[in-house]
C-alpha positions in Angstrom: -102.4 36.1 -46.3 -104.5 38.5 -48.2 -106.4 37.4 -51.1 -109.8 38.6 -53.4 -113.3 36.7 -53.1 -116.5 36.4 -52.6 -118.2 35.0 -49.8 -121.1 33.7 -47.9 -121.0 35.2 -43.9 -117.7 35.3 -42.0 -115.5 34.9 -39.1 -112.1 35.3 -37.3 -109.8 33.0 -36.5 -106.5 33.2 -34.0 -103.0 33.9 -35.5 -100.0 33.5 -34.1 -101.7 34.0 -30.7 -103.8 37.5 -30.0 -104.0 38.3 -34.4 -106.9 38.0 -36.1 -107.7 37.0 -39.3 -111.5 37.5 -41.3 -112.4 35.2 -43.5 -115.8 33.9 -45.7 -117.3 31.1 -44.0 -117.2 29.9 -48.5 -115.3 32.1 -50.5 -115.1 31.6 -54.0 -112.7 33.2 -56.4 -111.4 33.2 -60.0 -107.9 31.9 -60.3 -105.3 32.9 -63.4 -107.2 29.6 -65.2 -109.8 28.6 -63.8 -111.9 29.4 -60.3 -111.9 28.1 -56.5 -114.9 27.6 -54.0 -113.4 27.3 -49.5 -115.5 26.3 -47.9 -114.7 26.5 -44.0 -116.9 24.3 -42.3 -117.1 21.3 -40.6 -119.5 18.2 -39.8 -118.8 15.1 -37.7 -114.6 16.8 -37.5 -114.3 16.7 -41.3 -114.7 18.6 -44.2 -117.8 19.2 -45.5 -116.0 19.4 -49.2 -114.6 15.7 -48.4 -118.7 15.1 -48.2 -119.2 16.2 -51.6 -115.6 15.0 -53.4 -116.6 12.6 -56.8 -120.1 14.3 -57.1 -119.6 17.8 -57.8 -118.3 17.3 -61.5 -114.7 20.2 -60.4 -111.6 19.7 -62.0 -109.7 18.9 -58.4 -110.4 19.5 -55.4 -108.8 20.1 -52.3 -109.0 19.4 -48.1 -111.8 22.4 -48.0 -112.0 23.5 -51.9 -112.3 22.3 -55.7 -111.9 23.5 -58.0 -113.4 24.4 -61.8 -113.3 26.1 -65.1 -116.9 27.2 -65.8 -120.5 26.7 -63.6 -120.6 24.0 -66.4 -118.6 21.3 -65.3 -120.7 20.9 -62.3 -123.2 19.0 -60.6 -125.3 22.1 -59.7 -127.4 20.1 -57.9 -124.9 18.9 -55.8 -123.6 21.5 -54.9 -126.2 24.2 -54.3 -126.4 20.5 -51.4 -123.4 21.1 -50.7 -123.7 24.9 -50.8 -127.4 25.3 -48.1 -126.2 22.1 -46.2 -123.0 25.1 -45.3 -125.1 27.6 -44.6 -127.4 25.8 -43.0 -124.9 24.5 -40.6 -122.9 27.7 -40.1 -127.0 29.4 -38.9 -126.7 26.7 -35.9 -123.5 26.6 -35.3 -121.3 30.3 -36.2 -118.3 28.3 -34.0 -117.7 26.2 -36.9 -115.7 27.3 -38.8 -113.3 28.9 -36.2 -113.4 24.9 -35.5 -112.5 24.3 -38.5 -110.0 26.8 -38.7 -108.4 25.7 -35.5 -107.8 22.5 -35.9 -106.2 23.5 -39.3 
């Protein structure tokens, strides 16, 4: 899979045996009609995005991502909490995103 996105942090995880994929911990991708934020952090085995779903003001939300059309659509305080907490978890547990991708 090839995606172009800006991101924070990076980690490698195994895909189909020996192949390693480099992936951002938090990635922001421009889609055709919206912007998506992907987050590979878990809290108690659940994707962290799920803890903030419904409070972000997102257009749509998935398991580890959410989408929006304009930044002004989002609740900036909630977004800041999500990103800050994700960064704190990643700094304390560098293997956290690897566990997420292996369990996905």
